N, C-alpha and C positions, 0 to 999 in steps of 0.2 A: 384189669380193672381200668375203667375209663373215669376220668375226672373232668367235669365241665365247669369252668369258672366264668361267671359273668363279671364284666368290668363296668364300674360306674361311668356314666356318660358315654357309653360305647354300645353300638348296636351289635358288635361282634362278641363272641365268647371264645375262650381258649378251650381246646379239647385235647387233653393229655392222656395218652395211653400208658399206664404204668405196667411194669413187668408182671407176668402172670403170678409170680410168687410174692407179690407185694402183700404185706400184712395190713389188712383193712383197719384194724384197731390202731395200729401205729400211725397210719396215714391220717386217720381221724384225729388222733391226739396231736399230731404235728400241725394239722390245720387249725385246731382249736387254740393251740399255744400261739401260733402266729397271729390269729385274729383277735386274741385277747389284748394285744398291744399294737396300736395303729402305727407305731414307729418301726415295726418289724416287717420283714419280707418273707413271704411264703415261698419256700423252695421245694420243688418237686423234681424228681428225676424220671424221665420217661423210659420206655423199654429199650431205646437205643443208647441210653446213657447220657442224653442231653439234659442239662439242668434248665429249668424254667423258674424264674423268680417274678413274683407279683407283689407289689407293695400292698400290705394288708388294708391300708386305708382306701384302696381303690377297688376292693372286692365287693361286688354287689350280692353274689350268691355263689354257692358251690353245690354241684350235684355229683354224687357217687353212684356208680352202677350198684344194683342190689347184689348181695352175696350170690354165688353161683347156685345155691340150693333154692333161692327165691325166684329165679327166672322162670317164667311160664312161656310155653310155646303152644300155639293153637288158638282156638276160638271159644274156649270154655267160659262160662259166666261166673264160675265160682272163684 
């Protein structure tokens, strides 16, 4: 699962690749808990075991990859 985090007043974004076995619901709840309090730091661990911390007050947006079943391949209109 990939997590993309936009930072306030920055043109760049963080792109973090989480382990394949990362629990999507747990990641979402961790993100929501960190963003609920601007004094907290959002900590995520990537697939190589590195920890990335972002002050929640500096987060502009967060994008998560869709669940594996929702990914579409091809040129369909539906």
